[in-house]
N, CA, C, O and the ligand as a Tripos MOL2 file, in Angstrom:
@<TRIPOS>MOLECULE
protein
  261   259    66     0     0
PROTEIN
NO_CHARGES

@<TRIPOS>ATOM
      1 N           3.4450  -76.7450  106.5760 N.3       1 MET1
      2 CA          3.1430  -75.3400  106.2800 C.3       1 MET1
      3 C           4.4400  -74.7670  105.7150 C.2       1 MET1
      4 O           5.5090  -75.3210  105.9730 O.2       1 MET1
      5 N           4.3750  -73.6020  104.9010 N.am      2 PRO2
      6 CA          5.5590  -73.0300  104.3260 C.3       2 PRO2
      7 C           6.4610  -72.4840  105.3940 C.2       2 PRO2
      8 O           6.0380  -72.1440  106.4980 O.2       2 PRO2
      9 N           7.7220  -72.4110  105.0280 N.am      3 LYS3
     10 CA          8.6720  -71.7330  106.0050 C.3       3 LYS3
     11 C           8.0960  -70.3220  106.4490 C.2       3 LYS3
     12 O           7.7350  -69.4960  105.6100 O.2       3 LYS3
     13 N           8.0360  -70.1070  107.7280 N.am      4 PRO4
     14 CA          7.5310  -68.7460  108.1670 C.3       4 PRO4
     15 C           8.3540  -67.7310  107.5630 C.2       4 PRO4
     16 O           9.5530  -67.9180  107.3590 O.2       4 PRO4
     17 N           7.7040  -66.5690  107.2430 N.am      5 SER5
     18 CA          8.5110  -65.5130  106.5950 C.3       5 SER5
     19 C           9.1960  -64.5120  107.7150 C.2       5 SER5
     20 O           9.8970  -63.5420  107.4250 O.2       5 SER5
     21 N           8.8880  -64.8980  108.9260 N.am      6 GLU6
     22 CA          9.6250  -64.1010  110.0150 C.3       6 GLU6
     23 C          11.0900  -64.2930  109.9950 C.2       6 GLU6
     24 O          11.6160  -65.2640  109.4500 O.2       6 GLU6
     25 N          11.7120  -63.3950  110.5710 N.am      7 LYS7
     26 CA         13.2530  -63.5380  110.4980 C.3       7 LYS7
     27 C          13.6870  -64.5210  111.4980 C.2       7 LYS7
     28 O          13.2410  -64.4890  112.6450 O.2       7 LYS7
     29 N          14.5730  -65.4260  111.0880 N.am      8 ILE8
     30 CA         15.2200  -66.3490  111.9610 C.3       8 ILE8
     31 C          16.4370  -65.6270  112.6440 C.2       8 ILE8
     32 O          17.3160  -65.1400  111.9330 O.2       8 ILE8
     33 N          16.5000  -65.5520  114.0100 N.am      9 THR9
     34 CA         17.5850  -64.9570  114.6910 C.3       9 THR9
     35 C          18.5980  -65.9410  115.1480 C.2       9 THR9
     36 O          19.7150  -65.5530  115.4920 O.2       9 THR9
     37 N          18.2800  -67.1460  115.1680 N.am     10 LYS10
     38 CA         19.2810  -68.1040  115.5340 C.3      10 LYS10
     39 C          18.9010  -69.5200  115.0020 C.2      10 LYS10
     40 O          17.7570  -69.9440  115.1610 O.2      10 LYS10
     41 N          19.8500  -70.2400  114.3780 N.am     11 GLU11
     42 CA         19.7480  -71.5880  113.8890 C.3      11 GLU11
     43 C          20.7220  -72.4780  114.6440 C.2      11 GLU11
     44 O          21.9390  -72.3470  114.5170 O.2      11 GLU11
     45 N          20.1900  -73.3350  115.3870 N.am     12 TYR12
     46 CA         21.0490  -74.2210  116.2400 C.3      12 TYR12
     47 C          21.6600  -75.2910  115.3920 C.2      12 TYR12
     48 O          21.2030  -75.6080  114.2940 O.2      12 TYR12
     49 N          22.7790  -75.8700  115.9830 N.am     13 PRO13
     50 CA         23.3770  -76.9570  115.1700 C.3      13 PRO13
     51 C          22.5860  -78.1270  115.0550 C.2      13 PRO13
     52 O          22.0230  -78.5030  116.0830 O.2      13 PRO13
     53 N          22.4270  -78.7870  114.0040 N.am     14 ALA14
     54 CA         21.4410  -79.9430  113.8520 C.3      14 ALA14
     55 C          21.8610  -81.0930  114.7820 C.2      14 ALA14
     56 O          23.0140  -81.4240  115.0570 O.2      14 ALA14
     57 N          20.6840  -81.6530  115.2260 N.am     15 ARG15
     58 CA         20.8990  -82.7400  116.2220 C.3      15 ARG15
     59 C          20.1660  -83.9110  115.4530 C.2      15 ARG15
     60 O          18.9470  -84.0750  115.5220 O.2      15 ARG15
     61 N          20.9820  -84.6810  114.7420 N.am     16 GLY16
     62 CA         20.5540  -85.7570  113.8880 C.3      16 GLY16
     63 C          19.6230  -85.1440  112.9180 C.2      16 GLY16
     64 O          20.0420  -84.1160  112.3860 O.2      16 GLY16
     65 N          18.3790  -85.5820  112.5560 N.am     17 PRO17
     66 CA         17.5310  -85.1060  111.5750 C.3      17 PRO17
     67 C          16.9300  -83.7600  112.0590 C.2      17 PRO17
     68 O          16.3240  -83.0920  111.2210 O.2      17 PRO17
     69 N          17.0340  -83.3160  113.2780 N.am     18 LEU18
     70 CA         16.3370  -82.1980  113.8240 C.3      18 LEU18
     71 C          17.0590  -80.8220  113.9160 C.2      18 LEU18
     72 O          18.1640  -80.7920  114.4590 O.2      18 LEU18
     73 N          16.5630  -79.7950  113.4700 N.am     19 THR19
     74 CA         17.1170  -78.4730  113.5290 C.3      19 THR19
     75 C          16.2900  -77.5440  114.2510 C.2      19 THR19
     76 O          15.0960  -77.4520  113.9660 O.2      19 THR19
     77 N          16.7790  -76.8890  115.1030 N.am     20 GLN20
     78 CA         16.0350  -75.9040  115.9670 C.3      20 GLN20
     79 C          16.2810  -74.4310  115.5590 C.2      20 GLN20
     80 O          17.3960  -74.0260  115.2300 O.2      20 GLN20
     81 N          15.2540  -73.7110  115.5970 N.am     21 PHE21
     82 CA         15.2980  -72.2830  115.2330 C.3      21 PHE21
     83 C          14.7410  -71.3840  116.2110 C.2      21 PHE21
     84 O          13.7760  -71.7160  116.9010 O.2      21 PHE21
     85 N          15.3320  -70.2030  116.3070 N.am     22 ARG22
     86 CA         14.6000  -69.0840  117.0700 C.3      22 ARG22
     87 C          14.3120  -68.0200  116.1760 C.2      22 ARG22
     88 O          15.1580  -67.5240  115.4320 O.2      22 ARG22
     89 N          12.9610  -67.6150  116.2510 N.am     23 PHE23
     90 CA         12.6230  -66.5310  115.3510 C.3      23 PHE23
     91 C          12.4750  -65.1280  116.0910 C.2      23 PHE23
     92 O          12.2810  -65.0440  117.3040 O.2      23 PHE23
     93 N          12.5770  -64.1290  115.3080 N.am     24 GLU24
     94 CA         12.4790  -62.7900  115.8930 C.3      24 GLU24
     95 C          11.1080  -62.5470  116.4750 C.2      24 GLU24
     96 O          11.0210  -61.8480  117.4840 O.2      24 GLU24
     97 N          10.0420  -63.0630  115.9240 N.am     25 LYS25
     98 CA          8.6020  -62.8300  116.4090 C.3      25 LYS25
     99 C           7.9650  -64.2710  116.6780 C.2      25 LYS25
    100 O           8.4520  -65.3230  116.2650 O.2      25 LYS25
    101 N           6.8840  -64.1600  117.3800 N.am     26 LEU26
    102 CA          6.1730  -65.3030  117.6790 C.3      26 LEU26
    103 C           5.5540  -65.8950  116.4180 C.2      26 LEU26
    104 O           5.0040  -65.1780  115.5820 O.2      26 LEU26
    105 N           5.6580  -67.2680  116.2940 N.am     27 ILE27
    106 CA          5.1860  -68.0290  115.2180 C.3      27 ILE27
    107 C           3.9810  -68.8750  115.6780 C.2      27 ILE27
    108 O           4.0330  -69.5440  116.7100 O.2      27 ILE27
    109 N           2.9410  -68.8280  114.9170 N.am     28 HIS28
    110 CA          1.8210  -69.6410  115.1040 C.3      28 HIS28
    111 C           2.0120  -70.9720  114.1860 C.2      28 HIS28
    112 O           2.2230  -70.8990  112.9760 O.2      28 HIS28
    113 N           1.9210  -72.1230  114.8610 N.am     29 PHE29
    114 CA          2.1180  -73.2960  113.9480 C.3      29 PHE29
    115 C           1.4890  -74.4570  114.7460 C.2      29 PHE29
    116 O           1.1850  -74.3610  115.9350 O.2      29 PHE29
    117 N           1.3130  -75.6080  113.9630 N.am     30 THR30
    118 CA          0.7700  -76.7550  114.6260 C.3      30 THR30
    119 C           1.8880  -77.8230  114.6930 C.2      30 THR30
    120 O           2.4870  -78.1880  113.6810 O.2      30 THR30
    121 N           2.1210  -78.2670  115.8280 N.am     31 CYS31
    122 CA          3.1380  -79.3110  115.9560 C.3      31 CYS31
    123 C           2.7960  -80.5520  115.2640 C.2      31 CYS31
    124 O           1.6760  -81.0520  115.3760 O.2      31 CYS31
    125 N           3.8230  -81.1170  114.4770 N.am     32 SER32
    126 CA          3.4070  -82.2910  113.6500 C.3      32 SER32
    127 C           3.3960  -83.5900  114.5980 C.2      32 SER32
    128 O           2.8340  -84.6280  114.2490 O.2      32 SER32
    129 N           3.9770  -83.4640  115.6700 N.am     33 LEU33
    130 CA          4.1620  -84.7030  116.5650 C.3      33 LEU33
    131 C           2.8570  -84.7210  117.6480 C.2      33 LEU33
    132 O           2.2090  -85.7590  117.7760 O.2      33 LEU33
    133 N           2.5490  -83.6180  118.3440 N.am     34 CYS34
    134 CA          1.5480  -83.6440  119.4380 C.3      34 CYS34
    135 C           0.2750  -83.0350  118.8470 C.2      34 CYS34
    136 O          -0.7870  -83.0830  119.4680 O.2      34 CYS34
    137 N           0.3880  -82.4530  117.6260 N.am     35 ASN35
    138 CA         -0.8020  -81.8300  116.9020 C.3      35 ASN35
    139 C          -1.5280  -80.8490  117.6760 C.2      35 ASN35
    140 O          -2.7480  -80.7320  117.5650 O.2      35 ASN35
    141 N          -0.7710  -80.0780  118.5220 N.am     36 GLN36
    142 CA         -1.3050  -78.9960  119.2450 C.3      36 GLN36
    143 C          -0.9380  -77.6450  118.5790 C.2      36 GLN36
    144 O           0.1990  -77.5020  118.1300 O.2      36 GLN36
    145 N          -1.8350  -76.6640  118.4980 N.am     37 ALA37
    146 CA         -1.5380  -75.4410  118.0170 C.3      37 ALA37
    147 C          -0.6840  -74.6640  118.9230 C.2      37 ALA37
    148 O          -1.0710  -74.4700  120.0750 O.2      37 ALA37
    149 N           0.4570  -74.1940  118.5090 N.am     38 LYS38
    150 CA          1.4580  -73.6070  119.3860 C.3      38 LYS38
    151 C           1.8270  -72.1930  118.8930 C.2      38 LYS38
    152 O           1.8020  -71.8880  117.7000 O.2      38 LYS38
    153 N           2.1580  -71.3820  119.8500 N.am     39 THR39
    154 CA          2.6680  -70.0000  119.6420 C.3      39 THR39
    155 C           3.9950  -69.8460  120.2570 C.2      39 THR39
    156 O           4.0720  -69.8010  121.4850 O.2      39 THR39
    157 N           5.0460  -69.7600  119.5240 N.am     40 SER40
    158 CA          6.4270  -69.6910  120.1500 C.3      40 SER40
    159 C           7.4260  -69.1100  119.2270 C.2      40 SER40
    160 O           7.2500  -69.1520  118.0090 O.2      40 SER40
    161 N           8.4100  -68.6000  119.7370 N.am     41 LYS41
    162 CA          9.6410  -68.1090  118.9070 C.3      41 LYS41
    163 C          10.5980  -69.1850  118.7020 C.2      41 LYS41
    164 O          11.5090  -69.0730  117.8820 O.2      41 LYS41
    165 N          10.4100  -70.3260  119.4870 N.am     42 MET42
    166 CA         11.3800  -71.5330  119.3780 C.3      42 MET42
    167 C          10.6520  -72.6080  118.6780 C.2      42 MET42
    168 O           9.5320  -72.9030  119.0970 O.2      42 MET42
    169 N          11.1420  -73.2220  117.6800 N.am     43 LEU43
    170 CA         10.5530  -74.3970  117.0350 C.3      43 LEU43
    171 C          11.6850  -75.1430  116.3660 C.2      43 LEU43
    172 O          12.7840  -74.6360  116.1430 O.2      43 LEU43
    173 N          11.3420  -76.3860  116.0580 N.am     44 ALA44
    174 CA         12.3520  -77.3040  115.4270 C.3      44 ALA44
    175 C          11.5910  -77.9300  114.1510 C.2      44 ALA44
    176 O          10.3680  -78.0490  114.0770 O.2      44 ALA44
    177 N          12.4840  -78.2980  113.1930 N.am     45 ILE45
    178 CA         11.9370  -79.0920  112.0810 C.3      45 ILE45
    179 C          12.5910  -80.3340  111.9650 C.2      45 ILE45
    180 O          13.6730  -80.4470  112.5400 O.2      45 ILE45
    181 N          12.1010  -81.3700  111.2750 N.am     46 SER46
    182 CA         12.6960  -82.5480  111.0630 C.3      46 SER46
    183 C          13.0860  -82.7210  109.6030 C.2      46 SER46
    184 O          12.3230  -82.3250  108.7230 O.2      46 SER46
    185 N          14.2080  -83.2790  109.3250 N.am     47 ASP47
    186 CA         14.5700  -83.5640  107.8350 C.3      47 ASP47
    187 C          14.4950  -82.3220  106.9870 C.2      47 ASP47
    188 O          14.1950  -82.4150  105.7960 O.2      47 ASP47
    189 N          14.7890  -81.0140  107.6240 N.am     48 GLN48
    190 CA         14.7650  -79.8210  106.8130 C.3      48 GLN48
    191 C          13.3830  -79.6100  106.2160 C.2      48 GLN48
    192 O          13.2640  -78.8750  105.2350 O.2      48 GLN48
    193 N          12.3490  -80.2080  106.7510 N.am     49 ASN49
    194 CA         11.0010  -80.1650  106.0790 C.3      49 ASN49
    195 C          10.1650  -79.3390  106.8650 C.2      49 ASN49
    196 O          10.0210  -79.6190  108.0550 O.2      49 ASN49
    197 N           9.5460  -78.2820  106.3320 N.am     50 TRP50
    198 CA          8.6940  -77.3550  107.1530 C.3      50 TRP50
    199 C           7.3110  -77.9540  107.2920 C.2      50 TRP50
    200 O           6.4840  -77.3820  108.0030 O.2      50 TRP50
    201 N           7.0140  -79.0690  106.6560 N.am     51 ASP51
    202 CA          5.7630  -79.8290  106.9580 C.3      51 ASP51
    203 C           5.9310  -80.6330  108.2930 C.2      51 ASP51
    204 O           4.9640  -81.1710  108.8330 O.2      51 ASP51
    205 N           7.2440  -80.6940  108.8200 N.am     52 LYS52
    206 CA          7.5350  -81.5010  110.0020 C.3      52 LYS52
    207 C           7.9510  -80.6400  111.0360 C.2      52 LYS52
    208 O           9.0660  -80.8060  111.5290 O.2      52 LYS52
    209 N           7.1360  -79.6560  111.4710 N.am     53 ILE53
    210 CA          7.4550  -78.8030  112.5920 C.3      53 ILE53
    211 C           7.2000  -79.4030  113.9580 C.2      53 ILE53
    212 O           6.1650  -80.0180  114.2150 O.2      53 ILE53
    213 N           8.1720  -79.2050  114.8190 N.am     54 LEU54
    214 CA          7.9840  -79.6960  116.2270 C.3      54 LEU54
    215 C           8.0200  -78.5190  117.1670 C.2      54 LEU54
    216 O           8.7920  -77.5680  117.0440 O.2      54 LEU54
    217 N           7.1010  -78.6670  118.1340 N.am     55 CYS55
    218 CA          7.1420  -77.7180  119.2110 C.3      55 CYS55
    219 C           8.4120  -77.8790  119.9940 C.2      55 CYS55
    220 O           9.1750  -78.8160  119.7610 O.2      55 CYS55
    221 N           8.6590  -76.9500  120.9490 N.am     56 ASN56
    222 CA          9.9090  -77.0270  121.6730 C.3      56 ASN56
    223 C           9.8120  -78.3550  122.6910 C.2      56 ASN56
    224 O          10.7970  -79.0450  122.9520 O.2      56 ASN56
    225 N           8.6290  -78.5750  123.1620 N.am     57 GLY57
    226 CA          8.3740  -79.6850  124.0190 C.3      57 GLY57
    227 C           8.7460  -81.0000  123.3690 C.2      57 GLY57
    228 O           9.4620  -81.8210  123.9430 O.2      57 GLY57
    229 N           8.2480  -81.1800  122.1660 N.am     58 CYS58
    230 CA          8.4220  -82.5450  121.3900 C.3      58 CYS58
    231 C           9.9720  -82.5590  120.9270 C.2      58 CYS58
    232 O          10.5810  -83.6250  120.8320 O.2      58 CYS58
    233 N          10.4790  -81.5030  120.6880 N.am     59 TYR59
    234 CA         11.8680  -81.4030  120.3390 C.3      59 TYR59
    235 C          12.7070  -81.9490  121.4390 C.2      59 TYR59
    236 O          13.5570  -82.8020  121.1860 O.2      59 TYR59
    237 N          12.5090  -81.4830  122.7040 N.am     60 GLY60
    238 CA         13.0700  -81.9910  123.8240 C.3      60 GLY60
    239 C          12.8970  -83.6020  123.9460 C.2      60 GLY60
    240 O          13.8400  -84.3670  124.1490 O.2      60 GLY60
    241 N          11.6810  -83.9520  123.8060 N.am     61 LEU61
    242 CA         11.3300  -85.3510  123.8560 C.3      61 LEU61
    243 C          12.1250  -86.1760  122.9330 C.2      61 LEU61
    244 O          12.6940  -87.2030  123.3060 O.2      61 LEU61
    245 N          12.1640  -85.7280  121.7340 N.am     62 MET62
    246 CA         12.8970  -86.4350  120.6570 C.3      62 MET62
    247 C          14.3860  -86.5570  120.9030 C.2      62 MET62
    248 O          15.0470  -87.5210  120.5170 O.2      62 MET62
    249 N          14.8690  -85.5290  121.5630 N.am     63 LEU63
    250 CA         16.3160  -85.4560  121.8660 C.3      63 LEU63
    251 C          16.5720  -86.4070  123.1010 C.2      63 LEU63
    252 O          17.6950  -86.8900  123.2430 O.2      63 LEU63
    253 N          15.5740  -86.6850  123.9870 N.am     64 SER64
    254 CA         15.8500  -87.5010  125.0980 C.3      64 SER64
    255 C          15.6570  -89.0300  124.6980 C.2      64 SER64
    256 O          15.9440  -89.9160  125.5020 O.2      64 SER64
    257 N          15.1840  -89.2970  123.4860 N.am     65 LYS65
    258 CA         15.0710  -90.7350  123.2030 C.3      65 LYS65
    259 C          16.4610  -91.3500  122.7470 C.2      65 LYS65
    260 O          16.5450  -92.5460  122.4700 O.2      65 LYS65
    261 ZN          4.6150  -80.9730  120.0600 Zn       66 ZN66
@<TRIPOS>BOND
     1     1     2 1
     2     2     3 1
     3     3     4 2
     4     3     5 am
     5     5     6 1
     6     6     7 1
     7     7     8 2
     8     7     9 am
     9     9    10 1
    10    10    11 1
    11    11    12 2
    12    11    13 am
    13    13    14 1
    14    14    15 1
    15    15    16 2
    16    15    17 am
    17    17    18 1
    18    18    19 1
    19    19    20 2
    20    19    21 am
    21    21    22 1
    22    22    23 1
    23    23    24 2
    24    23    25 am
    25    25    26 1
    26    26    27 1
    27    27    28 2
    28    27    29 am
    29    29    30 1
    30    30    31 1
    31    31    32 2
    32    31    33 am
    33    33    34 1
    34    34    35 1
    35    35    36 2
    36    35    37 am
    37    37    38 1
    38    38    39 1
    39    39    40 2
    40    39    41 am
    41    41    42 1
    42    42    43 1
    43    43    44 2
    44    43    45 am
    45    45    46 1
    46    46    47 1
    47    47    48 2
    48    47    49 am
    49    49    50 1
    50    50    51 1
    51    51    52 2
    52    51    53 am
    53    53    54 1
    54    54    55 1
    55    55    56 2
    56    55    57 am
    57    57    58 1
    58    58    59 1
    59    59    60 2
    60    59    61 am
    61    61    62 1
    62    62    63 1
    63    63    64 2
    64    63    65 am
    65    65    66 1
    66    66    67 1
    67    67    68 2
    68    67    69 am
    69    69    70 1
    70    70    71 1
    71    71    72 2
    72    71    73 am
    73    73    74 1
    74    74    75 1
    75    75    76 2
    76    75    77 am
    77    77    78 1
    78    78    79 1
    79    79    80 2
    80    79    81 am
    81    81    82 1
    82    82    83 1
    83    83    84 2
    84    83    85 am
    85    85    86 1
    86    86    87 1
    87    87    88 2
    88    87    89 am
    89    89    90 1
    90    90    91 1
    91    91    92 2
    92    91    93 am
    93    93    94 1
    94    94    95 1
    95    95    96 2
    96    95    97 am
    97    97    98 1
    98    98    99 1
    99    99   100 2
   100    99   101 am
   101   101   102 1
   102   102   103 1
   103   103   104 2
   104   103   105 am
   105   105   106 1
   106   106   107 1
   107   107   108 2
   108   107   109 am
   109   109   110 1
   110   110   111 1
   111   111   112 2
   112   111   113 am
   113   113   114 1
   114   114   115 1
   115   115   116 2
   116   115   117 am
   117   117   118 1
   118   118   119 1
   119   119   120 2
   120   119   121 am
   121   121   122 1
   122   122   123 1
   123   123   124 2
   124   123   125 am
   125   125   126 1
   126   126   127 1
   127   127   128 2
   128   127   129 am
   129   129   130 1
   130   130   131 1
   131   131   132 2
   132   131   133 am
   133   133   134 1
   134   134   135 1
   135   135   136 2
   136   135   137 am
   137   137   138 1
   138   138   139 1
   139   139   140 2
   140   139   141 am
   141   141   142 1
   142   142   143 1
   143   143   144 2
   144   143   145 am
   145   145   146 1
   146   146   147 1
   147   147   148 2
   148   147   149 am
   149   149   150 1
   150   150   151 1
   151   151   152 2
   152   151   153 am
   153   153   154 1
   154   154   155 1
   155   155   156 2
   156   155   157 am
   157   157   158 1
   158   158   159 1
   159   159   160 2
   160   159   161 am
   161   161   162 1
   162   162   163 1
   163   163   164 2
   164   163   165 am
   165   165   166 1
   166   166   167 1
   167   167   168 2
   168   167   169 am
   169   169   170 1
   170   170   171 1
   171   171   172 2
   172   171   173 am
   173   173   174 1
   174   174   175 1
   175   175   176 2
   176   175   177 am
   177   177   178 1
   178   178   179 1
   179   179   180 2
   180   179   181 am
   181   181   182 1
   182   182   183 1
   183   183   184 2
   184   183   185 am
   185   185   186 1
   186   186   187 1
   187   187   188 2
   188   187   189 am
   189   189   190 1
   190   190   191 1
   191   191   192 2
   192   191   193 am
   193   193   194 1
   194   194   195 1
   195   195   196 2
   196   195   197 am
   197   197   198 1
   198   198   199 1
   199   199   200 2
   200   199   201 am
   201   201   202 1
   202   202   203 1
   203   203   204 2
   204   203   205 am
   205   205   206 1
   206   206   207 1
   207   207   208 2
   208   207   209 am
   209   209   210 1
   210   210   211 1
   211   211   212 2
   212   211   213 am
   213   213   214 1
   214   214   215 1
   215   215   216 2
   216   215   217 am
   217   217   218 1
   218   218   219 1
   219   219   220 2
   220   219   221 am
   221   221   222 1
   222   222   223 1
   223   223   224 2
   224   223   225 am
   225   225   226 1
   226   226   227 1
   227   227   228 2
   228   227   229 am
   229   229   230 1
   230   230   231 1
   231   231   232 2
   232   231   233 am
   233   233   234 1
   234   234   235 1
   235   235   236 2
   236   235   237 am
   237   237   238 1
   238   238   239 1
   239   239   240 2
   240   239   241 am
   241   241   242 1
   242   242   243 1
   243   243   244 2
   244   243   245 am
   245   245   246 1
   246   246   247 1
   247   247   248 2
   248   247   249 am
   249   249   250 1
   250   250   251 1
   251   251   252 2
   252   251   253 am
   253   253   254 1
   254   254   255 1
   255   255   256 2
   256   255   257 am
   257   257   258 1
   258   258   259 1
   259   259   260 2
@<TRIPOS>SUBSTRUCTURE
     1 MET1         2 RESIDUE 1 A MET
     2 PRO2         6 RESIDUE 1 A PRO
     3 LYS3        10 RESIDUE 1 A LYS
     4 PRO4        14 RESIDUE 1 A PRO
     5 SER5        18 RESIDUE 1 A SER
     6 GLU6        22 RESIDUE 1 A GLU
     7 LYS7        26 RESIDUE 1 A LYS
     8 ILE8        30 RESIDUE 1 A ILE
     9 THR9        34 RESIDUE 1 A THR
    10 LYS10       38 RESIDUE 1 A LYS
    11 GLU11       42 RESIDUE 1 A GLU
    12 TYR12       46 RESIDUE 1 A TYR
    13 PRO13       50 RESIDUE 1 A PRO
    14 ALA14       54 RESIDUE 1 A ALA
    15 ARG15       58 RESIDUE 1 A ARG
    16 GLY16       62 RESIDUE 1 A GLY
    17 PRO17       66 RESIDUE 1 A PRO
    18 LEU18       70 RESIDUE 1 A LEU
    19 THR19       74 RESIDUE 1 A THR
    20 GLN20       78 RESIDUE 1 A GLN
    21 PHE21       82 RESIDUE 1 A PHE
    22 ARG22       86 RESIDUE 1 A ARG
    23 PHE23       90 RESIDUE 1 A PHE
    24 GLU24       94 RESIDUE 1 A GLU
    25 LYS25       98 RESIDUE 1 A LYS
    26 LEU26      102 RESIDUE 1 A LEU
    27 ILE27      106 RESIDUE 1 A ILE
    28 HIS28      110 RESIDUE 1 A HIS
    29 PHE29      114 RESIDUE 1 A PHE
    30 THR30      118 RESIDUE 1 A THR
    31 CYS31      122 RESIDUE 1 A CYS
    32 SER32      126 RESIDUE 1 A SER
    33 LEU33      130 RESIDUE 1 A LEU
    34 CYS34      134 RESIDUE 1 A CYS
    35 ASN35      138 RESIDUE 1 A ASN
    36 GLN36      142 RESIDUE 1 A GLN
    37 ALA37      146 RESIDUE 1 A ALA
    38 LYS38      150 RESIDUE 1 A LYS
    39 THR39      154 RESIDUE 1 A THR
    40 SER40      158 RESIDUE 1 A SER
    41 LYS41      162 RESIDUE 1 A LYS
    42 MET42      166 RESIDUE 1 A MET
    43 LEU43      170 RESIDUE 1 A LEU
    44 ALA44      174 RESIDUE 1 A ALA
    45 ILE45      178 RESIDUE 1 A ILE
    46 SER46      182 RESIDUE 1 A SER
    47 ASP47      186 RESIDUE 1 A ASP
    48 GLN48      190 RESIDUE 1 A GLN
    49 ASN49      194 RESIDUE 1 A ASN
    50 TRP50      198 RESIDUE 1 A TRP
    51 ASP51      202 RESIDUE 1 A ASP
    52 LYS52      206 RESIDUE 1 A LYS
    53 ILE53      210 RESIDUE 1 A ILE
    54 LEU54      214 RESIDUE 1 A LEU
    55 CYS55      218 RESIDUE 1 A CYS
    56 ASN56      222 RESIDUE 1 A ASN
    57 GLY57      226 RESIDUE 1 A GLY
    58 CYS58      230 RESIDUE 1 A CYS
    59 TYR59      234 RESIDUE 1 A TYR
    60 GLY60      238 RESIDUE 1 A GLY
    61 LEU61      242 RESIDUE 1 A LEU
    62 MET62      246 RESIDUE 1 A MET
    63 LEU63      250 RESIDUE 1 A LEU
    64 SER64      254 RESIDUE 1 A SER
    65 LYS65      258 RESIDUE 1 A LYS
    66 ZN66       261 GROUP 0 **** ****
C-alpha cells in the first residue's frame, strides 16, 4: 500500500531492516506477515517498503527472533 497520508508523530530508530512508526491517527492496513486486517497507530515496515507493513505483534515477533 502507499505510505499513509496521516501524520507520523514518531519514527523509532531502525532495528535491522525494520522501522517502527507511530501515527497521529488510526491507520487501517493489512499486515504483510500475518495477513490480518489491522487498525492501529503503531506499525512497522521492512526495508523502508510500505508494501511490507508489519503489525505491532509481528514486529515484536520479528525482533524476538
Ligand atoms: Zn501481523
